[in-house]
N, C-alpha and C positions, 0 to 999 in steps of 0.2 A: 503495501497500499503505498504511494506516495501523499504529500497532505502540502498545499502551496496555500500562500497566506495574500492575499492583496488588497489594495483601495482603490476604488473609484468614484473620483471626484466628484460628483453628485449622484441623488437620489434618481434623478429622470435616467441617468447613463446608466445607470444601474439595475434600472429595472428594464431598458432594452437593454443591455445585454447578459439577463438572466430569458426574456423573452425569444436571441437569439438562438443559444444555447437549446430552449427547451424547443423551437423549430426544428432545428439542428440535429440534436441526439433523438426527436421522438420523444418524448419526456414529460412529464404533465406538472405543471408549477404546481405547489403547494404553499397557503397561505395557515403559520402555523403564531401567535400569537399576532407581531408585526412580519416579521420575519417571514421573507423569502425562502423556500427548499425546494431544487428538485431533486432525486429519489429514481436509484434502481441500481441494479446488481451490478453497473460497471465503478460507477460513479455518484458520488453526492454532493451538490453545489450547494451553500447556503450564502442568503445576502441578507446582514442585518443591517438598518437603517441607523445610521449616529443621529443623536438631534443635531450635531453642526452640519448636516446634511449631506454626510458622503456613505459610502457603502462600504466595509466592513465586508469581505469574501471571502469564504472560505472553502479549498476545493479536494476532497482524497476522491484520490481514483483507487478504483480496487484492482481493473484490467488495467496489465502498460499495453494492451494492442490499440487505445484508441488517448496509451497517453500526450501523443506529440501530437493529436492533431484537435484535443482540450487544450494543453500550453498553449499551441497558433493562438488559439483564442484569447485569452491573455495575457499575451506576450507588451500586449502596448500600458498592461498594467501595473507588473512586475519591474519589480526597480532592480 
């Protein structure tokens, strides 16, 4: 399992990112409290909306076959 944490600068951009991952991997966005989560057998992506109007993203990759594809979407936000 690989863990990746990153930050997205705005709530709007964080929501768009979640919708992009949802459509690319045919997974459903689940709302838990005020956070968003996409979860399947290959990965889990959580989005927490911070009060300072940015998003904390936590990605856990369980399937190494999709790791490079997932990280390709995240590359702009990784430091």
